[in-house]
C-alpha positions as semicolon CSV with decimal commas, in nm:
position;residue;x (nm);y (nm);z (nm)
1;M;0,000;0,000;0,000
2;T;0,121;0,349;-0,078
3;D;0,155;0,615;0,189
4;S;0,237;0,983;0,229
5;D;0,610;0,906;0,225
6;D;0,566;0,763;-0,126
7;V;0,381;1,080;-0,230
8;R;0,669;1,293;-0,101
9;R;0,941;1,075;-0,256
10;I;0,781;1,060;-0,603
11;T;0,679;1,425;-0,603
12;L;1,021;1,556;-0,501
13;A;1,179;1,349;-0,782
14;L;0,983;1,548;-1,042
15;P;1,185;1,823;-1,217
16;E;1,220;2,151;-1,026
17;T;0,978;2,048;-0,751
18;T;1,007;2,204;-0,407
19;E;0,828;2,137;-0,080
20;K;0,681;2,418;0,129
21;V;0,464;2,402;0,439
22;A;0,144;2,605;0,391
23;W;-0,173;2,597;0,600
24;G;0,014;2,364;0,835
25;M;0,060;2,091;0,573
26;P;0,320;1,992;0,314
27;T;0,261;2,140;-0,030
28;F;0,464;2,073;-0,343
29;R;0,530;2,329;-0,614
30;V;0,686;2,359;-0,955
31;A;0,789;2,707;-1,072
32;G;0,604;2,845;-0,770
33;K;0,273;2,678;-0,860
34;M;0,128;2,431;-0,612
35;F;0,033;2,094;-0,758
36;V;0,015;1,853;-0,460
37;T;-0,083;1,885;-0,095
38;I;-0,086;1,627;0,182
39;P;-0,359;1,706;0,437
40;D;-0,306;1,649;0,810
41;D;-0,434;1,293;0,839
42;E;-0,202;1,175;0,557
43;T;-0,459;0,920;0,430
44;S;-0,512;1,116;0,110
45;F;-0,348;1,381;-0,102
46;A;-0,483;1,655;-0,327
47;V;-0,384;1,723;-0,688
48;R;-0,482;1,964;-0,960
49;C;-0,774;1,844;-1,170
50;P;-0,995;2,041;-1,408
51;I;-1,345;2,058;-1,260
52;H;-1,508;1,897;-1,565
53;E;-1,272;1,597;-1,540
54;R;-1,305;1,577;-1,163
55;Q;-1,675;1,489;-1,174
56;E;-1,601;1,204;-1,415
57;L;-1,326;1,069;-1,188
58;I;-1,546;1,080;-0,881
59;A;-1,839;0,917;-1,063
60;A;-1,616;0,639;-1,199
61;E;-1,420;0,567;-0,879
62;P;-1,584;0,728;-0,574
63;E;-1,384;0,506;-0,339
64;K;-1,064;0,662;-0,477
65;F;-1,149;1,024;-0,565
66;W;-1,345;1,283;-0,365
67;V;-1,374;1,652;-0,291
68;P;-1,442;1,797;0,053
69;P;-1,716;2,062;0,055
70;H;-1,474;2,349;0,122
71;E;-1,282;2,263;-0,199
72;A;-1,585;2,220;-0,427
73;A;-1,517;2,538;-0,624
74;S;-1,148;2,464;-0,677
75;A;-0,983;2,271;-0,958
76;W;-0,847;2,007;-0,719
77;V;-0,941;1,652;-0,627
78;R;-0,842;1,437;-0,330
79;V;-0,710;1,085;-0,376
80;R;-0,737;0,817;-0,107
81;L;-0,401;0,647;-0,071
82;A;-0,550;0,314;0,038
83;A;-0,755;0,293;-0,284
84;L;-0,459;0,318;-0,521
85;E;-0,359;0,005;-0,709
86;D;0,016;0,058;-0,679
87;S;0,299;0,310;-0,689
88;A;0,277;0,331;-1,070
89;E;-0,079;0,463;-1,043
90;L;0,035;0,707;-0,774
91;R;0,317;0,830;-0,998
92;D;0,080;0,875;-1,295
93;I;-0,155;1,090;-1,086
94;L;0,130;1,301;-0,947
95;V;0,293;1,351;-1,288
96;D;-0,041;1,456;-1,438
97;S;-0,079;1,723;-1,170
98;W;0,285;1,833;-1,219
99;R;0,225;1,871;-1,595
100;Q;-0,076;2,096;-1,525
101;A;0,135;2,331;-1,311
102;A;0,475;2,316;-1,482
103;P;0,570;2,586;-1,731
104;P;0,579;2,474;-2,097
105;R;0,961;2,488;-2,102
106;L;0,974;2,217;-1,835
107;V;0,705;1,999;-1,990
108;E;0,889;2,020;-2,323
109;A;1,224;1,948;-2,159
110;F;1,089;1,630;-1,999
111;P;0,862;1,475;-2,265
112;G;0,877;1,134;-2,097
113;M;0,692;1,268;-1,794
114;G;0,354;1,107;-1,794
């Protein structure tokens, strides 16, 4: 099973990613843009996700994806760590969020990301 240490390890391995504590929790940024957070209980993590895609994810796999009421208007989705198949799925989700936040120069420089 994956855990918050796996989230941190994979995320920090992505190009030009930094960790910064904000709102009392670890957040991860590329070029100053946040793309992953690990909430206090460390049983889930949040990633960037366009709102129109988020509803599809939640409808398809509600045991894996969810949005707390206070984040309903944001373009983020939470992912339950215990529901992930393996570390490859975790990496795919983290890389997708990184690609949404990374500047084009980075995405182009690392075409194998994803």
